[in-house]
C-alpha positions as CSV (number, residue, x, y, z in Angstrom):
1,M,90.0,91.0,116.8
2,R,92.8,88.6,116.2
3,L,92.4,86.9,112.8
4,D,92.7,83.1,112.7
5,E,92.8,80.4,109.9
6,N,89.2,79.3,110.6
7,S,87.9,82.8,110.1
8,L,89.9,83.0,106.8
9,D,88.7,79.8,105.5
10,R,85.1,80.6,106.4
11,A,85.4,84.0,104.4
12,K,87.0,82.2,101.5
13,R,84.3,79.5,101.4
14,R,81.7,82.3,101.5
15,L,83.4,84.2,98.7
16,I,83.5,81.0,96.4
17,E,79.8,80.3,97.2
18,M,78.8,83.9,96.3
19,H,80.7,84.0,93.1
20,Y,79.4,80.4,92.0
21,R,75.8,81.4,92.7
22,A,76.0,84.5,90.7
23,R,77.8,82.7,87.9
24,V,80.4,85.3,87.5
25,G,84.2,85.4,87.1
26,H,87.0,87.5,88.6
27,L,87.3,85.0,91.4
28,G,91.0,84.6,91.0
29,G,91.9,88.2,91.8
30,N,89.6,88.0,94.8
31,L,91.3,85.0,96.2
32,S,94.7,86.6,95.8
33,C,93.8,89.5,98.0
34,I,91.3,88.3,100.6
35,D,94.0,87.4,103.1
36,A,95.1,91.1,103.1
37,L,91.6,92.5,103.1
38,M,90.6,90.4,106.1
39,L,93.8,91.3,108.0
40,V,93.5,95.0,107.3
41,H,89.8,95.2,108.4
42,H,90.0,92.7,111.4
43,E,93.3,93.9,112.8
44,M,94.9,96.9,111.3
45,M,92.0,99.4,111.0
46,R,90.6,101.4,113.8
47,R,87.2,103.0,113.8
48,E,88.6,106.2,112.4
49,D,90.7,104.6,109.7
50,R,89.6,104.3,106.1
51,F,90.1,101.8,103.2
52,I,90.0,102.1,99.5
53,L,89.8,99.2,97.1
54,S,91.5,100.4,94.0
55,K,91.4,97.1,92.3
56,G,87.6,97.3,92.2
57,H,87.0,94.0,90.3
58,S,87.9,92.3,93.7
59,A,84.7,93.8,95.2
60,G,83.5,90.3,96.1
61,A,86.4,89.8,98.6
62,L,85.7,93.3,100.2
63,Y,81.9,92.4,100.4
64,V,82.8,89.1,102.1
65,T,85.1,90.9,104.5
66,L,82.4,93.4,105.4
67,W,80.1,90.3,106.0
68,S,82.7,88.8,108.3
69,L,82.5,92.0,110.4
70,G,78.7,92.0,110.5
71,L,78.3,94.9,108.3
72,L,76.6,92.9,105.5
73,S,74.2,90.0,105.8
74,D,74.0,86.7,104.1
75,E,70.9,88.1,102.3
76,D,73.1,91.0,101.1
77,L,75.7,88.7,99.7
78,D,73.1,86.5,98.0
79,S,72.1,89.6,96.0
80,F,75.7,89.9,94.5
81,H,75.5,90.7,90.7
82,R,71.6,90.4,90.8
83,D,69.2,93.0,89.5
84,N,68.8,96.0,91.6
85,T,71.6,94.8,94.0
86,M,73.8,97.3,95.8
87,L,76.6,94.7,95.5
88,G,77.8,95.0,91.9
89,G,80.9,93.8,90.3
90,H,82.8,96.9,91.4
91,P,82.2,98.8,94.6
92,P,79.3,101.3,94.6
93,P,79.8,104.9,95.4
94,R,77.2,104.8,98.1
95,G,75.0,102.6,100.2
96,V,77.5,100.0,101.6
97,P,79.1,100.5,105.0
98,G,82.8,100.9,104.7
99,I,82.9,101.7,101.0
100,L,83.5,105.5,100.3
101,F,84.0,105.6,96.5
102,G,82.9,103.7,93.5
103,T,86.2,102.1,92.2
104,G,87.4,99.8,89.5
105,S,88.5,101.9,86.6
106,L,92.0,101.0,87.5
107,G,94.4,103.7,88.3
108,H,92.5,106.3,90.4
109,G,92.1,104.6,93.8
110,L,95.5,105.6,95.0
111,S,94.7,109.2,94.1
112,L,91.7,109.1,96.3
113,A,93.6,107.4,99.1
114,A,96.3,110.0,99.0
115,G,93.7,112.8,99.1
116,L,92.2,111.3,102.2
117,A,95.7,110.9,103.8
118,M,96.4,114.6,103.1
119,A,92.9,115.6,104.5
120,A,93.6,113.6,107.6
121,R,97.0,115.5,108.1
122,L,95.3,118.9,107.6
123,Q,92.8,118.0,110.1
124,R,95.5,116.9,112.6
125,S,93.8,113.5,112.7
126,G,95.7,110.3,113.6
127,R,93.6,108.5,110.8
128,R,95.5,106.0,108.7
129,I,94.3,105.3,105.1
130,F,94.8,101.8,103.5
131,C,94.6,101.4,99.8
132,L,94.8,98.1,97.8
133,T,96.0,98.2,94.3
134,S,96.6,95.6,91.8
135,D,100.1,95.1,90.2
136,G,98.6,95.8,86.7
137,E,97.7,99.3,88.0
138,W,101.3,100.3,88.3
139,Q,101.4,100.3,84.5
140,E,99.1,103.5,84.8
141,G,100.5,107.0,85.0
142,S,97.8,108.1,87.4
143,T,99.1,105.6,89.9
144,F,102.6,106.9,89.8
145,E,101.2,110.5,90.0
146,A,99.5,109.7,93.2
147,A,102.6,108.0,94.5
148,I,104.7,110.9,93.7
149,F,102.2,113.2,95.5
150,A,102.2,111.0,98.5
151,S,105.9,110.7,98.5
152,H,106.5,114.5,98.1
153,H,104.1,115.3,101.1
154,R,105.6,112.3,103.1
155,L,102.2,111.0,103.9
156,D,103.2,108.5,106.5
157,N,99.5,107.8,107.4
158,L,99.1,106.1,104.1
159,V,99.6,102.3,103.5
160,I,99.8,101.3,99.9
161,L,99.1,97.6,99.3
162,V,99.9,96.0,96.0
163,D,98.3,92.5,95.2
164,H,101.3,91.3,93.2
165,N,99.9,88.1,91.6
166,G,101.7,88.6,88.3
167,L,98.5,88.3,86.0
168,Q,96.1,90.7,84.4
169,G,93.4,90.7,81.8
170,F,95.5,89.9,78.7
171,G,98.2,87.7,80.2
172,S,101.0,88.0,82.7
173,T,102.1,91.5,83.8
174,Q,105.6,90.5,82.7
175,A,104.4,90.0,79.1
176,V,101.8,92.8,78.8
177,A,104.0,95.7,80.2
178,S,106.7,94.5,82.6
179,M,107.1,96.4,85.8
180,S,109.1,93.6,87.4
181,P,110.6,93.8,89.8
182,L,108.1,96.5,91.0
183,R,110.2,97.4,94.0
184,D,113.0,98.4,91.8
185,R,110.7,100.5,89.6
186,V,109.4,102.6,92.4
187,C,112.6,102.8,94.6
188,G,113.2,106.3,93.4
189,L,110.2,107.5,95.2
190,D,110.5,108.4,98.9
191,L,108.4,105.5,100.0
192,E,109.2,102.9,102.7
193,I,108.9,99.8,100.5
194,R,108.3,96.4,102.1
195,V,107.9,93.0,100.4
196,C,106.2,90.0,101.9
197,D,104.2,86.8,101.3
198,G,100.7,88.2,100.8
199,H,99.2,84.9,102.1
200,D,101.2,84.8,105.3
201,I,99.3,86.7,108.0
202,V,102.3,86.9,110.4
203,A,104.4,88.5,107.7
204,M,101.7,90.9,106.6
205,R,101.1,92.1,110.3
206,E,104.8,93.2,110.5
207,A,104.8,94.7,106.9
208,M,101.7,96.9,107.5
209,A,103.1,98.6,110.6
210,P,103.0,102.4,110.5
211,G,105.6,104.2,108.4
212,R,108.5,106.3,109.8
213,G,108.0,109.7,108.2
214,K,107.1,108.5,104.8
215,P,104.3,106.5,103.2
216,V,104.5,102.7,103.4
217,M,104.2,100.5,100.2
218,V,103.7,96.8,100.8
219,V,104.3,94.6,97.9
220,L,102.3,91.4,98.6
221,N,103.5,88.4,96.7
222,T,100.3,86.5,95.9
223,I,98.9,83.7,93.8
224,K,95.9,84.3,91.7
225,G,93.1,81.8,92.5
226,R,94.9,80.9,95.8
227,G,93.5,77.8,97.3
228,V,91.5,76.6,94.2
229,A,93.8,74.1,92.5
230,E,92.2,74.5,89.1
231,M,92.6,78.2,89.2
232,E,95.9,78.9,90.9
233,G,98.2,81.0,88.8
234,K,96.0,80.9,85.8
235,M,94.8,83.9,83.8
236,E,91.4,82.2,83.1
237,S,90.5,82.9,86.7
238,H,90.3,86.6,85.8
239,Y,87.2,85.9,83.7
240,L,85.7,82.5,83.9
241,P,83.2,81.3,86.5
242,L,83.5,78.1,88.4
243,T,82.1,74.9,86.9
244,Q,80.2,72.6,89.1
245,E,83.0,70.3,89.5
246,Q,85.5,73.1,90.3
247,Y,83.1,74.6,92.8
248,A,82.7,71.3,94.7
249,N,86.5,70.8,94.8
250,A,87.0,74.5,95.9
251,I,84.4,74.2,98.7
252,A,86.0,71.1,100.0
253,S,89.4,72.9,100.2
254,F,87.9,75.3,102.8
255,E,86.0,73.1,105.1
256,V,85.9,74.6,108.6
257,P,84.7,73.3,112.0
258,A,81.0,73.6,112.6
């Protein structure tokens, strides 16, 4: 199904509503990656393909994406972060369609994805595996180990997405443990590295095309808190929930036709 701006805005509006009602933070990192999540699930993935959300604290964006596909209901989303919910702050290991593993302890999602890609090859399957990582995860040794494995085995059915918003829990990625420019840091691996605007659907469609004999790594240049003026590019969006005024302004930014 072709993704359009109205569908994107509807998903972002629902994401903001869900986080506000739950009174939880992490909205900034959800807004930086929801464009990519929606594109992957609505256009890139076939029934047999698989997705791993390595940056698990953006679970809200994944839940809303699954909701947009009819795999979760409004009632499910209303239970986000509530007692006895299946929709916790990080993806659960079971019980939610489209989610294969509990993730969020940053640095192990790419290993899981590389394993799935290798399994698909051994099964002679045409399955593609998509994995969304954060830019901060590329400070983790386990992420590089997985990339080395994927590179060595030339897993061209693996698409590694990097939400490169430049911010993490304690400040900018540049200040905490600089890996910039990330493309230069990983260029020694045998990956097909592509860089694009992570909020430009047309550019991402092209960048996520299948690889040619090697894994694809797409560095998505994004803005944390994209679309919410009071949050854009601010580390506080990693932790703080929206105030009532911020919520009203954010919802107004994503009005969609009835």
